[in-house]
Structure formats: structure tokens, C-alpha cells
N, C-alpha and C positions, 0 to 999 in steps of 0.2 A: 504494500500500500504506500509506504513512504517512498519506495523507489519510483512508483508511478507518479507521485506528487512531484518529486525532484525532476523527473523527466519532463513533465508538463511545464514546470517552472523554467526549466532550461530552454524549452522551445519558445516560451514567451520572451525570454531575454534575447534570444537570437533574433526573433522577429522585430523586437524593439530596436536592436542594433542596426538591422537592415534599414528600417524606416528612418532612424536618425542619420545614418550614412547617406541615404538618398536626399534627405533635407539639406545636409551640409554640401553635398555635391551640387544640388540645385542652386544653393546660395552662391557658390563659387563659380557657377556657370560651366561646370565640367561637362554637363550633358547637352549643351547647346549644339544644334546642328550647324553645319557649315557647308559652303559650296565647295565643289571639287577644286583642289589646288590652293585653297585658302589656308592661311596660317592661324591655327587656334590661338597661339600666343598673341598675335597682333589683334585678333578679334577680342580676346579677353582684355587686353590692355585698353583697347578702344572703349569697351563696355564700361570699364572701371573709371577711365578718365572722363567719359562723356555719358553720364547716366541718363541724360534727357534726349539723347540722339534719336531714339525710337519715337518718342513723343513728338519731337520736332518733325521727323519724317512723316508721321501720320497727319500732322497739321498741314504740312505742305501738300499732301495728297488731297486733303479735304478742300484746301484753298484752290487747288487746280480745278477740282470739280465745280466748286462754287463759281469760279471765274468763267468756266465753260458755260454754265447756265446763264450767267450775266451777259456773256458775249452773244449768246443766242437771242436773249430777250432784246438786247440793244440792236441787233441786226434785223430782227423780224418785226418788232413793234411798229415801225413806221409803215409797214405794209398792212397793218390791221386797222380796220375802220369800225366806227360805231354807226349803226343804222337805226334811225328813228322813223316811225311811220304814223300817219294819221288816216284813220278809217271811219267813214260815216256809217253808223249803225242805226238801223231803224228799230224803234221800240215796238213791241206788240202789246196790245191791250190784253191784260191777263185777268182772268176771273179770280176773285179772292178764294175760291174753293179749289183752284187748280193744284195747290200744294198737296191736297189730299186725293183728288180724283184724276188730275192731269187734264190738259187742254183738250185732248182727243175725246174724252168722255162727254164734254159739253158740245163739241162740234157734231158728234155722232148722234147724241140722244136729244139735244135741245137746240140744235142748229145755231149754237153760239158762234158768232162770226169771228171773234178774235180780230186780227188785222193790225195794220200799222197805226201808231199813235205817236207821232213826233219822231225825233232822231237825236243822236248825240255823237260826238267825235271820240273815238277810242284811240289812245296813244299806245304805240308799240315800241319795243326796244329789242335790238338784236346786234349781231356782229357780222363782219364780213372780212374778206381778205383780197387785196389787190393782186390780180393775176397778170395783168398787162399794163405797161406804162401809159397806155392811152386811156385808162380809166375803166377797164373791164374788171368787175368784182364778182367773186363767188360768194354765195350765202345760201341759207336755207329757203325753200319755198314757203314754209310756214311763217317766216319772218316778214315777207312782203306780200303774201297772199291776200287779195282783196283790198289792199291799201290804195287810198286815193292819192296820197302824197308820200314820197319816199325821200328822205334826206340822209346824206352821208357826211359824217364828221371825221375829218382827217386829223392825224396827230399834230400837224402844224397849225391847227386851229381853224382851218377853213371848213365851211359847211356848204355843200353843193347838192342840188336836187338831182335825183337819179331817175333813169328810165329803165323799165324792165325790157330786157332783150329776149327773154324766154324763161319759162319755168317748166319743171318736171315734177309733178306731185308724186309720181311713182318712186322716185328716189329722194324726194324732198330737197331738191336742189333748184337754185335760181341763179340766173346771170343778169346782173344789172350793170349800168354804165353811167359814169359821170363825165362831164365835159371838162377834161383836164389832160395835161400832158406831162411827160417826164416824171411820172409817179414811181415810188419805190415798189417794184413788183417782187413778190416772193418767188423763190425757186421751187418748182414742183419736184418732190422726191418720189421714190419708188415704194409705194405702200406694200407691195408684195414682198419686199426685202425686210420688212419689219419682223422682229422676233419677240416672242412673249418674254417679258422681263426687261425689255429695252426701255431706257428712260425717254420720256416725251414731255413736252410742255404744251399747255393749253393757254391761249391768249384771247381775251375778249372783254366784254362790258357786262359783268354780272350785276343783276338787280337794278342798277341805276346808272345814268350817264356819267355821274361823278366818279364812278369806279372803272371808267374806260381804261383799256390797256392793262388790265390786271393779268398777271402771269402766275400760273400754278404749275406744279410739277408732279409727275407720277410715273408709272410704268405702263407698258402694254400688258393688260391683264389677260386678254384673250384676243384671238382673231377669228374672223369668219362667223361672227355671231348672227344668227337669224332666228325667225320665229318670235321676235320681240313685238308683242301686241301693240296696236294703235299707232305705229310709226309710219312705215311706208311699205309699198308693195314689194320692191326689190331691196333685200337686206343682205349685207355682207359686212357687218359693222366691226370696227376695231373697238374693243372694250378697254377702258383705261380708268385708273383710280385718280388721275389728275382732277382736281376739283373743278366741276362744271356746274353752273347754276343758271337759272333763267336769265336771259340776256347774253349768255355765251353762245347761243345758237348761231351758227354760220361762221363762227370764228375758226382760226386755224389750230390744228394739232401738228406740232413740228417735232422733228428729231433733233439730236444734238449737233447736227450740221446746219441747222436752221432751215431745213427743207420742209415743205408742206407734205404731210403724210396723211392728213385727214381733215374733214370739215366737221367740227363739233355739232352734234345734232340733238341729242336727248340724254336724259338721265333716268335711271330706275330709282325711285324714291318712295318712301312712305310718309315723308314729311313735307315734300315740295321743294326741298333743298338738297344739296349734295350729300350723298351717302357712300361715295367712293365707287359708284357704278355709273360710268358715263359711256356714251357711244358716239363714234365718229364715222362718217362715210369715208372709205378709203380714197386717197388722192387719185388712184388709177381710174376708179369709176367716176369720180367727180370731173376729172379732166376729159373723159370721153363724152359725158353729157354736155359739158361746156362747149367742147369742140363741135359736136353735132349741132347745138343750138346756133352757134356763131357762123358755122360754115354751111349748114344745110337748112337752117331755120326750123328744125325739128329734131327730136331724138330718134335715132335709128336703132332698133333692137332686133336681136336674133329671135327666131321663132322655130319651135319644134313641132307644134301642131298636135299636142296631146292634152287630154284632161288627166290630172294626176291627183292622188290622195295620199296622205300620210298613212303609214302602216301601224295600226294599233296592235296591242298584245294579242287581242282576239283574232285579228286578221293574220298575224304571224303564225299562230297556232293552226289556223285553217289552211294556210299554205305551206305548212310543215317547215317553217323557218325557225332557226335556232333562237333568233331574237328579232324584234321589230326594227328593221333597218331598211334604208332606201325608201322609194315611193312606188305606188302601184298605178299602172295606167288604167284609167276608167273609161277613156274615150280616145279614139284616133280620128283626127279631123280629115275629112275627105280632101284629097289633093295636097295635103301638107307634107312636109319633109319626113315626118315619122311614118306616114303611110307608104311613101315612096321607098323608105328604108326597110319596110316589112314589119313594123311594130304591130302588136296585137293587144287587145284588151286583156288584162290580167298579167301582162308582162310586168316584172318588178325591176325597176331601174336601180342599180347598185352603185355604179361609178360613172364618172364623166372624165375622160382622158386620164384615168387612173386615180382620180380624186373621189373619195367616198362621199356619196350623197347622203346628207343628214335628214332632210325633210323637203316638203314642197317648196317652201320659200327659198331654200338653198339652191335647189335645181332651177327654179324660175329665175333667180338672180344670175346664176352662171350662164344660162341660155340667153337671157335678155342682154347681158353685157358682152355677148359674143357677136362679132361682126357677121352679117349675112354673107353667105358664100364660103364660110369657114368649114372645113371638114373636121369632124370630131369623131371620137369613138366612145360609144356608150355600152357599158357592161350590163347585161340584163339577166334575169333568171326567169326561164319559161318552163313551166311544168317540172320544176326541180333541176333543170339543166342550165348551166351558166354558158353564156355566149357573148361575144363582143360584136356589136353592130356598128358599122360605119354610117355616119349621117352627115349630109351637107345642110348646114343651118340655113333656113330661109329668113326672109325679112318680115317682121311683124308689121301688119298693116299700118301705114303711115299715121302718125299722130300729128294733128295740126299744131302749128306754133301758136303760142298764146300772146301774139302781138297786142299792143294796147288797144288799137282800134277794134280788132276782132273781139277782144275780151270785153270791152265796154259794150259792144253790140249785144253779146250774149248775156251780159249782166242785165241789160235793159229788158230782154225777152224773158229772163227768169229761168232758163233751162240750158243744159249742155247737150251736145250731140257728138256722135261718133260715126265714122264710116262703117258700113256693114261688112265686117270681115268674117272669115270662115268660123272663127270661134263664136262670134255673136250669132251667126246663122244657126250654128249647131245648138247653142244655148236657148235661142228663142224659137227654134224649129221653123226657120224661114227658108223656103225653097231658093235654089240658086238663081232661078230666072227672075226673082223679085228684086226690083231696084229700089233704093231709098237710103235714108240715114236713120240712125237709131237715137232716141232720146235716152240719155244715160243718167240724167239728174234733173229734178224739177224742184224749185224752191216753193215751199208750201204756201207762202204768202204772195206768190207772184200772180199776175193776171193770167198767165198760161195755165197755172194749176187750177185757178178758178174756172177757166174755160174748159177744163177737162183733160189737159195734157198730162200724161203719166209716164213714168220710167218704163222703158221697154217698147213704147210706141214707135212705130216705123213711120217716118214722115215721107209721104209719096210726092206731095206737091206743096209749094209755097205760093200763095196768091195765084193759084191755078197754073203755076209753072212747075213742070216735073223736076224733082230734085234727085240727083244720082250720087252726089258726093258732098262731103262737108265743105270742101273748097268752093263748090258751086253755090252752096247754101250761104256761105259768108258773102260771096259776091252779090247775092240777092238782097241780103239784109243790111249791107253797109250803108246804103243811102236812105234806109227807112228812118223817119224822124218820129219823135215823141208825138203821140196823139193820133198817128195814122193807124187805120184798121188793117189787120192781117188775118188771113185764113189759112189754116194748116189742114191738109187732107191726110188723115192718119189711117194706119192699119194696126189693129190690136187683135192678135189671134186671127180668127176667121172674120172678125167684124171690121168694117170700114166706116169712118165717121169724120166730121169736120169739127175743128176747134177754132173759134174766131174771137179775137180780142183786140183792144187798142194798145199800142206800144206805150208803156208808161214812161215818165221822165227818167233819164239816166243820171242818178245822183252820184 
């Protein structure tokens, strides 16, 4: 027994000696690692004679990083602008009971008219970035959408009125222009080259004009974000934790080279303010939209010609998939690129040019941002067998430019229209030999709505003249003045009818 006690006590002493020895060695820097070919004696001497050398080196590194951020801010800030807007809003007469029952209840059951009752001017705030020295500026569509007046505030103190060159609600981008020359334009970078974890800076005017040119920093939290509800149709967002707040919309996200890599667009928040989840449109997509608007007057998009749906867990089980991935083809448009390539309903699209497809929004964005005529390869799963199908992307039916004259004309009429493309024909079950344009949106307080115009209506004639395209329709309405009567000949399903009303003033 005593022997075992002494043995245990001896082991404790040995272990204590080892620990003390390591502590002494650590204090004397005996265990410090060194580079090949270096002299331990010199390093030890240096460490003893300069105990603050490591701290000094760390501070120098931090100062270099800090100066890099400051240099980027100093270079980029003159290219950033503050955008203020004024929009005339028409008030509606609201029933005191609408809070409990809703306006539709009274309109449907008591024929309560609602309708306009005065107006007020709404002030808007956003940001933008100068892309060309001649005054071309990129911003968000939602920053300038519906605005009657747009003003751009430059860093040098000038305030200039801007005109809209074109907008694209599908990507939430807008191109505006001011009458100025020799402006400090930003350099556009390659958003595809961004890496998750890379430092970025966001610049803009959060919350109020007095906070213009605020700079925040963060990292790229993720790339290729899609399926973010309530933002835009085509989504390929850069996610960042750089602080973005209301008013930052349209401002630049830049890398440490001072290059534009994104247009700040939205935040995910439960409070209305920054929570470290911001989204920016990649510069590659923004540059394409801008170039299309400026050079072609419209945004040109790729088209596959299929109806698609996300794959739920239940669908995955039904199709014997290991997990819910890719998207399933629900419809193949007649005469479209997919039909020509041999696609079939129930095909499951897994990859596009080797990139895994996450969901419907992801695929739509990839196809839409591909130039028509481009040959791609799509990996599909058909009846459990994987195969790669080559496809030549077609051009999505032309979208009309939202030039100011045309936009104002449509605002006066109170509805929007679209050319009758194959997708709409299929969705609305319209035969190929039927000509006309489709009503895609109607303001509920407009004269058109009161006259009976509804979404999905096919406009066959305008004032007894046949209409075959949106461009033709614009030419017909551009000279129509307030107070003049117009008559639309419509097709709604199997029914044909007239809708007549007078053009209201364009405010």
C-alpha cells in the first residue's frame, strides 16, 4: 500500500516537473518556431531587446488595412450620388369601417364608390452611382418608379434634374441621366470574381440626405442568392453584412480596388433597419441591363420556352429523387427553343452549363441574362435517366422601353400592356392566329377599370383601328389628349366587348 502511494506521488512530481520545465522554456522562448535558415540566437536577442516589435507589426498591418478602406472611400465617393424624388399621390376616400372589413367589402356589397379625394406630394430618397462621365447613372427602379421629378445631388454640391433613360422592374434597375460632363465615373468590376468572405464597402445616403456618402464595410456573405420574396423577378443577389439601410438603395457595393461589384438593393429585416443581411445586384447583370437600355432602348433577355416549378419533398418522392433539387418542366411552349431541343413535360432540369440549378428563380435569372443565340447545355433527368441536352437560347419577346412620353401616356390611361408572346398565349389559351396586345395591369381607380378593362384582356382595336403590337399601340395613343373619348375592343375568353372612357388629366 505504501509502495503504491510512493509510486503515485512520484508520478505527480514528475508531471509537475515537466509542466514547470515547459513554462520556463516558454518564458525563455526556447520553443519559438523559426523560418528555415534563420538564427535562433538572433531571433531570441531581437525578442528580448524589442519586446513591442510584434505589437508594432500588428498595428502596422491594421493601419495598412484601414488606409486601404480610406483610399477606396476617397476614390469612389465622388462617383456616388444622392437621388431625391417627388411623386404626386392621389388620396382615396376611405370608409371608417375599412380597417375592419376592407374596401372591397363595401364596393362589392354596398356599391361604395371609394375614388380619389385630393392629392399630396411624396418625397423619396435613394442613391445612385455615376457610370459614365457624360452623366449616365445607375440606380434602382424602385427609387425612381412613378416619380414626377427626379433630382441628383453630387458630392461637389450641385443639384441637377435627371431624366429616366429606361427602367427594368424585372431586375429592379434604372438608368437615369443628368446634363453634365467630365463627371467622376466609377470603374465596373467583375462580380463573378467575387469570393465569399471578401471585404466590400457599401456607399450611399441612408435614412436622410444629411447622411449622404456614408461608407460601411463588411464581407460577401453569400453569392447567387435567389428566391428572396417581394424583390424582383430575376434574382442573383450578392449577400453582404455591410450595413445597408433605407436610402442606400441604388448605391454602389465596391471591392477593395474601388470597383463596382454590385448595386445595393434591399435588406432582410424584422425591424426596418439593418440586421446584417443586405442584397446587391451583381455588376455583371447591372451592366448588361444598362447597356441594353442605352444601346437598344430595351432589355434583351434569353428565352427557353418552358413552364417550370420548384420540386417539393413530395414531388421528389414521387419521382424517386434522393432529394428535392432542380426544377421540373410543367409546360413546353410550342415553337420555343426547348421544344426544338426535344424537352418534354416532367423533365427535371438539374444543371445549366455544369452549374447546379437551385430553384425556379435561379434558372429564370440564368436564362434571362443569357444573350439570345447562345448555345448552352442543360442536364436533365427523364424517367430516372440523366442526359445532357444542347439548346440554343432564343430571345424573349421584346419589352418596350419605358421612355417618359410613353410612360406618361400609359399612366394617363391607367393600365399597362404587353405584346402577345408565346408564353402569354399559352397562359391565356389564345390561338396563334389571334392578333392583339394583352392588358397586364389595371389601376383600380382608373377610368379604364371603371369602364370594365381587366388584366388578361386582349385589346383587338383602339378607336376602331386594329392593334397588333405594343409599339403600334403607343403610336396610336401618343397624340391623345386629356378629355378625349377612346374605345377599346376587347376579347376576354370567348367573349368580345367594348370599353369606352374619356382620357383623364395626366398628373
